[in-house]
C-alpha angles and dihedrals in degrees: 000000000000091000090051092050092048090049093050091048091050091048092049091047089055092052094052095043124094113277091227111010094187095049106091096165109127126232131195114239122190125211107194124210108276096018113149125221089251092054092046092049091051092051093046091053091046090054091049094245096122135021099231131028090189093057091047090053093047094046090047091058092050092046092041090234088131090068098053108032108150121217113239146100113284130196109229137163136206086235090069122097122232089257091053092049091050091048091055092048095044092052092051088234095165130158114279128187110217118197134170118213109195122210117267100042121132120230089258091054092045091054089051090054092050091049092049089053090052091240094134141327123280092241093050093048093048090050090049092050092049088057087070136231113283113238096015110136117248108280120245119257113281098027108150098205120011091206093057110116097014105079095091119230107239143116111278134190112204119185112232109267095037106145121240090244091054089051093052093045091049091055092047090048089051090054091052093046095046094047099038096101092051102043092080088065093062097084093050089052092045090243130140120210090254094049092047096051093041094055091041090054090056092048088049091055094046105046123080097171117052098220088059094058096086090049092050090049088052091051091055092045090051093049092048091049090054095045092248121145115252093230094197114171088206092065091051091052089052091047091054090056095213137075117275118197115212125356127344121261128227087256090053091052090053096053111138105241138120085233093062103100091186089065102029127055122232128012123333116255094265146347121311095206143353108285123211129223095274093059094040091052092046092059091051093044108030119177118263096243134129096226121139100173140042137174128194121241123215091261092057097255119118135230115219132206139183097203131044091239090057089047092054089053090052091049090052090050092052091048090052091050091050091053095046 
């Protein structure tokens, strides 16, 4: 009897031990939505990650893991014991792709960030974006990309296996959630959603110092009220459609595009990037100032002017700072 008990104990010890203790190479293991403990145990054994699928299933029932298995992609290794595997699965410690999208990126740049973070492929994300954003008002005529401006800049954690469409919808849902308390102010300010986000995207591109954002928004409001062109370099860069190092040339400023605010009066058709909360708030609450011009200093802060003569003096001051 003792020999039998010792034999059973040895056999059981073998089943709960790591399949290959010296093999520390990790593998990705997927638990799909609705998978049972029996199905998971079978797959684990088939991938060589545990010794016995039957024992995993039995232990799961005792430990109640079978009732709260979380779908996701887990990082496991053949060097892990059955107890270690079950601990990872029971804690829901699955692989997550974390990515930060800063304000001011275009849709194209946002996609590049998501691809670099291994969230999804470029092709899949582009297809998902082309499907549109549910509930977004019809874009104005001439908008280059209807998703531009509405994939909210934030830090996201996407479980491995999240589809490209789910990623896009999550970013759109984040925009709606983060702007919900301010959208009721649009009517009072005679703003549509598109006009709000478009102007905010220009403010986002132009400010380098957050306290200046309401003043920059005021400059654009003042120019629009006087029928002056916005003359934002950021809109020209977007119109060109490619990166431009250094300052813009005369040829750049003459590019034929509805997004070129040097050549076209009023706002461009749509946003030029995804604005953050600072820029969005600045458009709703611009500073009460008479400024019509601004120029950025090397430290990111801006100098403001009411007359063109004052503006030229500010430009000369910035040029002197840049040379010093």
